N, C-alpha and C positions, 0 to 999 in steps of 0.2 A: 631722732624719732620722726617718722614721716607724718606730717600733719595733713596730708591730702588723702581722703578716704578712697578705698578701692572702687566704691560704687560710682564716685564722680568720674574717675577715669573710665570705668566701664560704660557709663552713659555717653561720655564723649566719643569713645571708640565705636559704640553701636550706632551713634548718629552719623559718624563719618562713614562707616561701612554701608549704612542704609543709603546715604547720599551718593556714595560711589556706585552702589549697585543700581540705583535708579538712573543715574547718569549714563552708565554703560549700557543699560537696557534701552534707554531712550535713544542713545546714539545708534546702536545696531538696528533697532526697530525702524528708525527713520531711514537708515541706509538701505535696509532690506526693502522698505516700501518704495524708495526712489528707484532701486534696481528693478523691482517688478514693473513699475510704470514704464521704464525704458524698454524692457523686454516685451511688455504688452503692446506698446506702440510699434515695435519692430514686427511682432507677429501679425497684428492687424493689417499693417501696411503690406506685409509679405503676402498674406492671404488674399487681400484685395487685388494686388497686382497679378498674382498667380491666376486668379479667376478671370481677370481681364485678358491675360495672355492666352489662357486655354480657350476662352470664347473667340478671341481673334483668330487663332489657328483653326478652330472649327468652322468659322465663317469662311475663311479662305478655301478650306477643303470643300465645304458645301457649295460654294459658288462654282468651283470647278466641276463638281458633280452636276449642278443645275445646267451648266453649259452643255455637258454631254447629253442631257436628256431633252434639250430643246428640239422641237420638230424641225427637220430638214437642215438644221445648222451643221451637224456632223457631216452630212453628205456634201454641203457646200464647202466646208473646210477640206474634206477629202479631195474634192475636185481641184481645189487650190494647191494642195500638196502636189498633185500631178502636174498642174500647169500654173505656176505662180504668176504668169503674165496675163491670166485670163481676166475678163471683165469682173468676175466675182471677187477677185483679189482686191480691187479698189473698194468694193463695198465692205469687205472684211477689215480693211485698214481703217475705214471710218468707224466700223463697229469697235475695233480695238481702241481707237482714240476715245470713244464714248465710255468704254469700260475703264480705261486708264484714268479718265477725268473723274468719273463718278466714284470709283473704288480705290483711286490713288495707286494704280499699278505703275511701276517704274518702266516696265517693258512687257510686251506680249509677243510670244513667238509661236509660229506654226512650223512643226518639224515632221519629217517622215519617220517611219518606224526605226530607221538606222540612226536617227539623231541629227540628220542634216537639216539646217535651217532653210525652210522654204519661203517663209514670210515673217516679217518682224516690224515692230513699231519704231524702233530706234535703229541706228546704223550699227551699233555694237550690241552684242558681241558677234564676231565672225563665226564662231563655232561654240557648241555647248561645252561647259566645264565638266570635269569628270563626275562630280556629284550629281549634276543634272542628268548625265547619261546613265548613271547607276539607277536612279529612281525612275527614269523613263523606261528602262527595261522591266523594272518591277511593275510599273503601272500597266504596261502592255501585257505582261504575263498574267496579272491578276484581273485585268480589264476593269479597273476602278481607279479613281484619282488618288494621288499620294502627294505628301509634302516632302521637300528635300530638307537637308540640314542647312545651317547657315554657311554660306560660302561666298567667295568673291572677296573684294576688299581693295580694289584698285580705284584710281580716280575715275576711270571710264566705267567701271562696273563695281559699285560699292557693295558692302556686305548686304546680302539679300537671301531670301528663300523663294523657292519656286513651288507653285501648285500645278501639278502636271495631270492633265485629263486626257486619257486615250480617246481617240475618235473611233467608235465602234460602228461599223456598217453591217446592218442585218440584211441578209438575202435569204428569205425562206427560213430554214432552220440553221443557217450558217451565219456565224458572226466573224467579221474580219476587222482587224485593227489597221486603219489606213494611215494613221499618224497620231499626233498628239498636240494639244494646245498647252502652252506653258505660260502661266501668269506669274510675272516676276514682281516681287514686293521689296522695296527698299526699306531696310530696317530703320533708316532715319525718319521715315514718314510716321511711324507709330511706336515700334518696339523700343528703340533707344530712348526717345523722349519719355516713354512710360517708365523705363528703368530708372531714369535720372530724376523723375518727379519725386518730390518729398513734401509732406504736408506742412512742414515748418522750415524756415530758412536754415540752411546748414552748410558748413564748409567741407564736411567729410562724408555726409550721408550719400549713398548711391545704391543702385540695384545692379546685380550681376546675374548673367545666365551662365551656368556651368554645365559642361558636357564632358563625360569621360571618353577619351579616344586613345585606344591602345594603352601605352605606358605613360600618358600624360593627361592632365586636365586642361581643357580649353575654356576660357571665360570670355564673355562678351559684355561690353558696357559702353555707355556714352563717354565715360572717363571724366575724371575730375579736372585734369590739366591737358586734355587732348583736343584735337580739332573736331569738327562736326562729323567726320567720317567714322567716329567711334573707336573703341579700343578692343583689340583682340590679343589675348596673351595666353601662351602655353606654358604650363608649369609641370615639371616632372613629378610623378607620383611618389618619388623618393622623399620629397619635401613634405612629410606628413604633418608638419606643424602648421602649414598654411591652410586657411579656411577653405579655399577652392579645392585643395587635395582632400580634405576631410569630407567635403560634400561629394566629390567624385567617388570616394570610397564608401558612400552610403549613409553618412551621418545626417541627421535632421534635427530640427528643433533650434534651441538657442546655443550658440557656440561663442566662446571667448578664445581668440587666437589671432595671430598676425594675418593681415590681408596680403594681397599680391605685392603691395609696396613695402611690406615688412613692418607696418604700423599695427600695434595692438588694437584690435577692434572687437566689437560685439555684433553678432549677426544672427538673423532669423533665417532658417533654411526650410524649404518645402519643395517637394517634387511637383512639377506641373503635370496634371493628368493628361494621359494619352500622348506623351511626348518623352523623349530622352532628356529633357532639360530639367535642371534644378534651379530654382530662383533663390537668390541670396539678397537680402536687404541688410545693409550694414552701416555702421557709423563708428568713428574712432572713439575709443574708450575715453581719451582725454576730453573730447568735446561732449560726450554723453554725460560724463560725471562732473563737468565744469561747475554747474550750479550747486552740486552736492558739496563741493569743497568749501564754499562760503558758508553753507548751512552747518557743516561739521565744525568749522572754526567758531561759529556762534555758539554751538552747543558746548564746546570745550571751554570757551570763555565764561559761559554761564556757570559751569561746574567749578571753575577756579574761583569765581567770585563768591560762590556759595561756601567753598572751603575757607576763604578768608573771613567771611562773616562768622562762620561757626567757630573759627579759632579765636576771634575777638570775644565772642560770648563765653567761650571756655575759660579764657584768662580772667574775665570779670568774675565768673563763678568761683574760680580757684582763690582769688584774692579775698572774696567775701567769706568763703569758708574758713580760711586761715585766721581771719580776725575773730570769728565766732569760736573757733577751736581753742585759741590761746586764752580767751576769756574763761572758757570752761575749765581749762587746765588749772588756772589760778584758783578758781573756786574749789575744785576737787582737792587740790593740795591742802587747803585749809581744813576741809572736812576730814581728810584722811588723818591729819595729825590729832584732831579731836577724838576720833573713834579708836585710834590705835591703843590708847591707854585702856579704854573700855574693853576692847577685844582681848587684851592681855590678861585682864582679871577674869573674864569669862573662860578663857582657855585654860588657865591654871586651876580653877575651881570646879570645872565640869566633872561630874562623876563618871562619865563615859570616856574611854580612851580617845585622845586627840593628838595629832602631830602635824608638823609642817615639813614638806620635803621639797627639794630642788627639782624643778621640772626637767632640767637638762641632765643632771647627774643622778637623779632619784635618791639622793642621800638625805637622811633626816637632818632637818635644821633646828627643830624644837619638838619636844614631847612633854605632855603633862604628867602629873603624878599618877593618875589613874592608869595610863598606858604602862608606866613602870611597874605598877602593882599587878596588873592583869597578865602581862607577858613575861615577867620575871627578869627583864633586863634592867640594868641601871641606866641612868640618863647618859652617863659617859659611853656606855656600850651602844645605846641607841644612836647617839650622835656620830658614832664611828661606822654605822651600818647604813644600808640602803634598803629600798622596798623589796628588792629581790631576796634579801636575807631572811625575811619572815614569810616568804611564799614557798609552797612546794614546787619541786622542779617542773612538774607537768603544768603548772599555772603560769610559768614565766612567758611563754609565747602570747597567751591571752593578755597578760599584764602589759607587755610591750605594745601590743596592738591598741589596748585601751588608752595607754599614755599618748600614743601617737595620734589617736582620733579624738582625745579629750578636747572639749570646748571651754571657753571662758565662762565665768559665772558659776552658779550652783549646778552640780552634776550628780545625779543619783546613780552611783556606779553599780548598784546591785549587790548580789551576794558573792562572797569570796571565801577562800580557805586560807587561814593564817596558821603559822607554826610558832608555838611558844618556845621559851628557852629550854624547857625540859623535853621538847619534842612533841608534845601533845598538839593535835590539830583542832582548831575551833572554826565554826562557821560564823561569819560576821556579815553584817549589812553596813555599807559605808556610804557616806555622802561627802563630796569634795567641793571646795570652792577655790577658784583661781584668785591669786593675789600676788603682790610684790613684797617680798620679804627682804628688807634691807637692800633695796635696789636690785634684787635678783628675782627672776620669775619662779614662783613657787605655788604650791597648793596646800590648803588646809584640809585635813581629813578628820571626820567624826566617825567613830567605830561603835557599832552596836552588836553585842554578842547574841546570836540567834540560834545557838547550837541546840539548846533544849527545845526551843519553840519549833524549829524545823523538824526535830525528831518526832514530836507529838503530832504535828501537822501531817507528816508523811505517813505515820501509822494510821491516822484517821482517814486520810485520803485513800490509802490502799484499801482499807476496809470498805469505805463507801463505793469505791470503783468496782470492787469485786461484787458487792451486793447489787449495784446498779446494772453491771454487765449481765448478771444472772437474770435479774428481773426484767430488764428492758428487752432482752433477746429471747425470753421464755416463750414457747409456743402457746402455753396456757395463759388464760386471763388471770392477772394478779392485781388486787386492789387493797387499799388500806382505808378503813373507816374509823373515824374518831368522833365521838359524840353523836353517832348515828348518821353522819354525813361523809360523803366521799372526800378523802384527804389525798389519795394518790391512786393513779391507774396506769398500768403499763400499756404499750400500744395494742397488745392483744385484747385487753379489757375494753379499750376505747372502741375497737372494731366490733367486739361482741355486743356492746350496747348500741351500736349503730350511730355513734357520735362522730362529728367531723373532727373534733379534737378533744383533749381531756379537759380543757377549760370549760367546755359545755356542761360537764358533770361535776367538777370540783365545787364543794360547798353545798351541793344539792343533797336532800334527804335520800338515803339509800332505799328506804321502804317504798318510795314512790316508783322505783324501777322494778318492782316485783308485781306479779299478777295479784289481783284482789284475793283470790282464793288461797294464796300462799302467804299473805302478809302476816297473819296471826302466828304462823310457825316461824317466819323470819324474825318477827318482833321478839319472840321468846328466846330464840338463839342469840340475838344481839344483846338481850339483857344478861344472859349468862356470860357473854364475852366481856361486855363493858363493865358490869357491876360486880360479878362474881369472879371475873378473870379466869374462867374455866373454858377449856377447849370444847368444841362441839363436833359430833361425828359427821361423816359424809352423808349428804342428803340430796335428793332430786328436787329441784325447784324450777319455777318458770318465771323468767324475767321478762320485762318489757323493753324493747328497743325504743330509741327516741321517737321513732315514727309510730309507735304503738304495736309493732309486730311482736308477738310472743315467741320466746325462744326457750327450749328446754335445756337446763344446765344441771351439772353436778356441782355442789358447793361444799368446800372444806375450809374451816376457819379456826384460827388459834389466837389467843390474846397477844397484843403487840403494843409496845410503847413507842409512840411516834411524836417527835418534837415536843416532848414533855407532857403528852396527853396519853391517857389510856385508850386503847382501841383494839382493833382486830386486823390481822393479816388474813385475807380471804383469797382462796383459790377457786376459780370457776372454770368449768369445762363445758363447752357446747356439745350437747348430745342430740340436737335436733336431727342432724344428718344420720346419726346412728338409729334413731327411732324410725326415720323414713326408710332407711335401708332394711330394717327389720320388717316393716310393712311390705316393702317391695319383695323381699325374699319370701314372705308368705304368699304373695300373689304370683310370683314367677318361680319357676323351677330352675335348678342349676343347669339344665340342658339348654334353656333359652339363653342364659348368660354366656355360655361357651359356644353357642352356634356361630358358624362362619358366615351365615346369611344375616342380613340386617332384619331385625324384628322391631316393628313400630306398633304401639298400641295407642289408638286415638279414642276420644269419647264420641258420643253420638253426633256431636257438632263438628267433628273433624279436628279437634284440638289435641295435640300430642300429649299423652300422659306418661309414656315410657318408650325409651329406646335402649337397645342392648349395646354392648361394647363394639360389636361389629359395625354398627351404624357410625359410631364415633371415628373408628379407624378408617372407614371407607370415605365418609363425607367430609371429615375434618372438623365437623361441628361437635362441640362437647354436649353432654347430656343436659347441662344447665341451659345452654343456648337453644336447644331444640324443644325442651319441655315447655308447654304453654303456647307454642306457636302452631299455626296451620302448616301442613306439609307443603303448601304452595311456595314456601320460601326456598325450596329446592328446585323450583321450576327453571328450565333453561330457555323456554319459549319455542322449543322444537315441536311441541304438540299444541294443536289449536284447542279452542274452547269446546268444540264438538266432541273431541276426544275425551275430555274430562267429564262432559255431560253424560256421555254413554257409560263411562266408568261408574259415576255416582248413581245413575239409573239402575245399574246392575246390582251394586252392593246395597243400596237403600231399599231395594225390593227383596233383599234377603239372599241374593245370589252371590256366587264367588266370581270375582273378575280376575282374569289372567292376561298378561300382556307385557309390553316393554315400555320403559320410560327412558328418555334421555334427560338426565338431571344435571345440575351444576353443583360442584363441590364448593367448600368455603373459599378455596384458593382460586376459584373461577374455572377450574378444569371441568370439562363435560365428561360424563360417563354414562354407560348404558346398563340398565338393570332389567332382569326378568322379575316380574312382580306377580304375586298372588295375594289378593285382598279378600278377606272373609269377614262377615259380621259376627258379633258375639251377642247372644240373647240372654236376658235374665230368665227367672223362673216363669214369668208371665208371658214370655215370648217376645218381649220388646227388645229392640236393638239398643244396647247400652254402650257397646264399644266396637271398634273395628281393629282387626289385627292384619298387618301387612308383613309378608315374608318376601324379602328381595335379595337377589343375587347379582353381584357385579360381574358382567360378562364383557367388559371393555377389552380386557387383555385377550380374551378368546377371539373377539372380532378383529382386534389388531393383528393377531397371528394369522387369521384367515385372509385378511387383506394383504399381508406380507407374502403369504404363500401364493396368492393369485398374481401379485406383482413379479415375484421370482419366476413363476411359471411363464409369464409373458416374456421376461428377459431370456429364459432358457429357450423358448420357441424361437425368438429372434436370433439367438446365437446359433442354434441348430440350422436355422434357415441360411445364415451367412456361411456356415460350414458347408452346407449342401451346394450353395452357389459356387463356393471356392473349389469344391471337388469337380463340379461341372466345368468351370473355367480351366482348371488344371488338365482335365481330360481332353478338352477341346484343343488346348495348346499342345498337348503331347502328340495327338494325331496330326495337327497342323505342322508341327515341327518336322515330322517325318516327311511330309510332302515338300516342305521348304528345303529339307536336306537334299531331296532328289533334284529339285529345281536348281538350287545353287550348285550342286555337284556336277550335274550334266552341263550346266551353263559354263562352268569353269573348264570342263573337258572340251566343250565346243569352242570356247575362246582360244584354247591352245592349239586347236587343229585348223583354225582359219587364219589367213594372212591378215596382217594389220590393215591392209588397204581394201580388204574384202568388204562389200557393201553390207553384208549381213552382220558384220562384227558390231556395228553400232546398235543394231536391233537386239543382239545378245546382251550387250551391256545394259540396255534399257530393261530387259527381262531381269537381269541380275539386280539392278537397282530396285525394281518393284518387289522382288523377293526379299531384299534386305529391309525394305520398309515394312513388309509383312512381318519380318522377324521382330521389329520394334513393337508392332501391335501385339504379337504373341508375348513379348516380355511384359507388356502392361497387364495382360491377362494373368501371367505367371506372378507378377507382383501382387495382384489382388489375391491369388491363391496361395501366396507366401511361398512360391516356388522359383522365384527369380534369383539367380546367383548374384552375389554382391562381393564387395572388397572391403571387409570391415577394418576399421582403425579405431584407435583410442582417441576420442574427440572431446574438446572443450566446446560444448554446444553454444556458449555465449560468443566465442570467437567466430564460429561458423556463421551464426546469424548476423553478426556485425559485418562480416565480409559480404553478405548478400543484400544489405539494406539498400545500396544504391540501385541494384538491379530491381529490387521489389518496388522502389519508388517509381522507377520508370514504368513498371507494369501497371500500377494503379492510377497514374496520372496526377495532376496538380490539385484536383478538387477534393481529394481524399487525403487526410492526415495519416501518416504511418508513425506509430509510437512503439519504441522498443524499451521494455523494462527488464534488464537482465537481473537474475537472482544473484545474491551475494554468495560467493564461494560455491558455485554450482559444481556438483560432482561430474566426473567424466562418464561418458557412455561409449559403448563399443558398437559401431555400425559404419556403413559406407557413407562418406560425406556427401556423395552425389544423391543419396536417398534423402538426406536432410534438405538438399536443394529442391528435390522433387516435391517433398511434403510441403515446404513453405510456399513454393510457386503455386501448387494446386490450391492450397487453402487461401492464400492471399488473393488469387484471381477469383475464386468463388466468393470471397468476402467483398471484393470490388464489385462483382456483378450483382450482389445483393443490396448494394447501396445506391439509392436514387439521388443523384445530385451530389451534394457535399456530405461528408461523413468522416468516420474515424475507424482505423484498424489498429488494434493493439496486439503486440507480440510480447509474451512474458515467459520467463523461466524461473523455476525455483525448485528446491529440494523438498520431497515429500516422503513420508513413511506411512504405509498402510498396515494396520494391525488386523488380527483375526476378526475382531468385531465389525470393522468396516467392510472387510471382504465378504463377510457372511451375508450381507445384504446386496452385494454387487456380484453378479454371476461370474463375469469374466475376470474379476480382479484377484490377484494373488498377493499375499502378504510379502512385504519386503521394502527395500529402499529404491526410490525412483527419482528421475529428473523430469519434472513437468515442463512441457512445451505447450503454451496456450496461445491460440490465435482467435481474437474476438473482434466482432464488428458491430457497428451501430445500424445495421441494415434492417431489412423487413422481417427477418426471422423465418421460422418454418412451422407449419402446422403438424399435428401428430401423424397424419397420413404420409406427408413427405419425409418426416423423420424416420419412419419405419423402413423406408426404401433407400435412404440416402447413400448407403454404401454398396448398393447393388450395381453390378456392371451394366453399362448402357442406360441406366436410369438418369434422366435429366429433366429439369424444369424449364430449361431454356428453349427458345424457339428452334425450329428445325434448321439444321445446318450451323448452329452456333456452339455446339459442344458434342463430344463423343460419349459422354456419360461415364468415362473411365477415370476421371480425376480423383474423386473421393474413393472409388474402389481401389485405385492404385495406392492411395494413402493408407487405406485400411490394410491392404496386403503387406505393405512395407512395415507398418507397425507390428502386425502379427508375426512377420518373418523375423523381426528383431526381438521377439519375446516381449513386446510392449503392450500397453493398454491404451484404449481410446474411448473417450466419452464425450457426448455432445449435450450442451445446455443451450436451449433456445426458447424464445418467447416471441410470439407474433407481434410485430410492430416495434419490438425493442432491440432485437439483434440475436446473434448466435455466437457461441464460444465453443471451439473445438479444443479439448484438453487431452494431450497425448502424454503418456508416461513411459519413459525408457528405463530399463533396469540400470542401476548404478554399476559401473565397471571399475574394479580395483586393479592397480598395476600388477598385483600378484596373480591375477587371473590369466594373463597372457602377455605377449610381447609384440611389439610393432613389426609389421611385415617389411622385409627388405626386398628391394627390387634390383635387377640388373638386366641389361639388354644384350642379347646375342645378335649375331649378324646373319650368317647364312646357314644352310642345312643341306646335308646330302642324304641319300637313300641308304639302304642296307640290303642284305641277302638273307635275312632270317625268314622263318616260316611263321605265318600268322593264321590263326584259326578264327574266322568271323562267324558269329552266330547272330542272325538277324531275321525277324519274322516278316519284315517288309521287303518284298522282292526287289523293288526299285532301289532301296538303300543297299541291299546286299549286292546287287549288280554294280552299283556305283562304287562301293568300297573295293570290290575286286579290281575294277578297272584302275582306280586311283593307286592302289598299292602295287599292282602289277607294273604300272608305269614307273614306279619308284624302285623297282628291282626286287620286291619282296615276293616270296612264294605264298600263295593264298589257298587255304582250305575253307570251305563254307558249309554251313548247316542252316536250315530254315526254322528249326525249333530246338528248344533245349533237349528234349528227349532224343531227337535225331543226333544232336551234338554229342550226347553222352555215349550213344552206341557207336558213332563214327570214331570218336576219340579213342575208345578202347580197342578198336580194330586197327588203328594206324601203327605201322612199325616205327616210323620216325615221328616222334611226338613234336607238335608245334612248340615254338618258343614263346608265343604270346597269344593269350585269349583276348579277343576284341568283341564285346557284346554290349547290350543295353541293360539299364536298370530294370525297366518294366518289360517283361516277356510273358507270352502265354505258357501255361503248364507250370513253370517255375521262374522266379525272377533271376536277374543277373548275378547277385551275390551267392544265391544258392547253387546256380550252375557252376560258378567258380569253385565253390567248396567241393562239389561232386567231382570236378575234373582234377582238383588238387589232391584228392584222395588217390587218384590214379597216378598223377605225376606231381609230387610235392613241390618241385622246383619250377613249376609253371608260373610265368608272369601273367598278370591280369590287368586289362585296361577296360573299365566299365564306363561307357558314355552315358550321358544323361541329358534329357531336356527338362526334367523335373528333379532338381538336386536333393530336396529334403528326403530323409530316410525314415522309414518306419522303425520301430524299436528293435525288431530282430535284426534288420540290416545294420543298424547302428551298433548292436552288440557284436555282430560279425566283424565289422571294421575295427572295433575296439580290440578284439582278440588278435587281429592282425597288426595291432599297434599303429593303426592308421586313423587319423582324425576323420570323423564322420561329417565334418562341416563342409568339405568340398574335395574329395579325393579324385574326382573324375572330371574330364573335359565335358563341356556342355554341347548339346546339339541345338541347331545345325552347325556342324563343323565343316571347314573348307578343305580343299585338297592340300594346301600347304601344311596343314596340321598332321596329315597322314605320315609325314616323315618322322614325327616325334614318337610314335607309339612304341617302337622298339627301344628307343634310347631312354624312355622313362624308367625302364627296369634293367640296368646293366647287370653283368654277372656278379658284381660285388655286393648286390643287395642280399640281405640275409634271407634264409629260407623260412617259409611259413608252413608249419606242420598242419596236417589235416586235423590233428587233435585240438588245434586252436580254434577251429571253426564251429559254428553253432550246429545244433542237431538238425536233422531234416525237418522235423516237425516245427522247430523254432524258426527255421528259415522260411518255411512255407507260409507262415502267417505274416507276410510282409505287405499288408495293405498300406494305403497312402492316406492316413487321416490328416485333416487340416491342421492339427496341432503338432505336426512333426517338427524336427529340428530345422532351423533355417541354415542357409549355406552361404559361403563366401568364396570367390574365385581364387583359391590358393591351394598349392600342393601340400599334402600333409608332411609332417616331419619325417615319417618313415620313408617317404619318397625323396623329399628334398635333401635329406642328409647324404644320399648317394647319387644325387643328380648333378651333373657338371653344368652349372648355369653359365659359366664363362665359355662354354664350348661355342666356337664361332659358327657351328652348323645350326644353331637354334635361332629362329627368326625372332626379331624384337616383338612382333605382334603376338607370338605365342608366349613369350615371357610375360607380357602384360596380362595374358589370360591365366597363366599359372605362376604367380610370384611365389618365391620360396619363403618358408617360415624363418629361415636362418641362413647363415653363411655356410 
């Protein structure tokens, strides 16, 4: 048997754990504090030295600048550069000596602009070192002084830096550099001693200067074991574990790493301002933590001593406890033997069943006669059984858990179910006591049969619970009185009497809670209930609440026996509200109650007496909250006191006041009401009430405001559409002129010799025309008429590829942040248009930021539903990818915002912008069926949010490209219809030179008449989309009625189609997105017109074309289809893209849709 208690071991263990925890905490706290002190010393020393070095560099540079600005001194030095042997040279040498003595310069040189030494204080060097020559050129170019990097390192010329000051000679408005003054500073005089200085004696502490040079790090130091010339060491950047390399790679702060000697060191690093140098102050780890080692040993020794002391105390406590324990055991043994005989007698003679069972096997060890009699088993049968044998099967898990959890001593085990020998189940309450039975762990059990008791208690409990549940939750007030006093009240009764709790009324006389005029009747009814035990009928009575307020009730009572006393069960119903409602119904008609308008009745003092249900639903205040208050509780503060004085003046004088209130609802919401207030007079003509009829018009006003806002948005949209039409029309006419200029220039270039002087002039004309084409394309982009090359794009990838370019655009003072959306959908558009959008928006954002700021680019997926689009004129329901560009600039006012997308509108100074940037963005967005919205606030910034339609892979496929080589002409007949005479003449000349036969017409009507009269019909129609009298597609339809196999090539400078044109192309199985070459086209494209439609192309019947009326309605609205530079499938499937006669530039203009 273990004589040592668990609590003693637990106390010793907790003490050891506490001591260990405190010791470890103290050890690491001290170590951390020691480490912080070392790091702080290094950081402070580093900061002080860095400041001194920065000041020293600035002084050297300032002194060089001061020499440049001294009167006449530069001219003197310049003359000495020209003539070193002059008299002035001796004076300069004296001046150099004085400077070298006062400012500790190692040498002073005077050189010419090429770097030749003209005058020097020392004999060496003979010529300048490369570093000095490099900085000399820089100083002469910038015309200001510069410092060189550290160079040199020979015994004749130790490590040094030079301050180079150019000698600037001013003659009128002309500045000339006549040479330079070079002040040479030996590092041994200041810098190296400063690096080696340490506030405390140390064998390994030193300072280093680190400079990154190409693929290695160079460090300079006085050196721990070197001579006075200092240490210079180059370390490859591949040795990333070395402190110097880490510094060269940009790390700062505290570093733990090997130094250049390979010794583990701790170092503080800081960049020296206005220099490429980084300062390192370091010390070996072994030296830095030398003192800590002795401290650590002392702490560990203290902990070990504490553990030894604790162990000694534990042994003493254990020995003492064992002595006490054994004395107790001896005494207990004697007592046990004396009591065993007494317990045996009590056990056998107890009238209640008792038994003893083995705690390990649960088998019965002894049973008394009462257990044998009650359960029907003999003693022999009991002693062969276990506890499980007298338990129902479902109780066994609980029994096992109880045995496992049982404690020593007396244990009230609660209620159990036992099974008798005959199978009957009985409910018992048992108590157990732990004991040792013949040296075996056992328990003694006392059993009390509670079967009948539990049955009675359960029946009574069920009855009481049912009664209590009904009474306590009843909505009617229920009370019990015995002897004329309150004996019970349910919660409804407590509330009816206005008491805080039922204890406030229990034991109090019931008669006192009734009004005096009703007490005689109440007393008579109580006499019949208590004395005669007769029920009393329903009656109306008036009770008094605890605060004296009278309340009308209906009372019904029956005799009732409660806790052995005669009394009555009383039911009370509050009818005060019913009576008030009856009075209100007499005063108000049903029409008022059902009115949609608010109706309020006040007394002559303005106190509310009645409000109808409409008031409650509109204001949110209940009738109870409103009645008794002045209507001023609805005030919002929107009307002043004069407003209300005028209203009261009108109604108090007997007039009717009509107007509007802006009031506040219960939830704080403001609402507007139309109000009519009239006085109510009695028979004598005195005003006794006021009645107000009010109608909530907030929703109506909101609809009017929304309508006005939508009207403004609609006008703006129509304005942009009109500007777009104008820009498109201008571009159309301009393209025709550019077509002529470029075409005739090409013809002229082919007709002149390459050495002819006029050829260069023609080339310049062509370049100017091509630049004009770019301007036209910007106008077309705004009008959504610029051809593009759409592709399926991941917009996050496109933006990521542009970030470096955008950073260069905005400069270093502005932060550019890109927040890509997760799983952004793909879009279908020309990637160059994304570049153009971002470049324009980012440049505008940059120009809006004064000084430093931030530009944020974000993408995310959005879905617009019908409700959202109903309040945004240009928005269409669907799935979109949002591209947002936001800045922290100055923002825009409303006037600027209204014109922001108009062409040539700009807020920049003259000559700083074309005004087409945002107009181009607007055109590209609309061309790609996108949406654009601007959020701006003056002084806060602007956010442009663009929404591109989501593109699914099932909607189209990627465009394939191939590159042809050369092209030859043909002998086919081409029918040109063009209303511009210059273009017509140009086309004839181009195609004739290529070998084609050409027939021309100046208008569609002339073309139809001429085409019908020709015996040999042309092979190809070449015309424009926009023509007078009828458009190009309608002309094609008319001519195909005459000759169905006619091939058509319709040129465009405005590719988008109106709906009838798009329908026509659809019937021809040709995509309307770009079936035509764009204008202006050049002479090399003329060779392709005939080959675009080979004989193998399928025939298009006239029946497939739209009707004449349908084709005539081909206006060019701004919301037409956008276009991409690609040949439709109906063409590309029959076009030989690998034909070597097709030029690569033309293939880039018309990439096929498929192989």
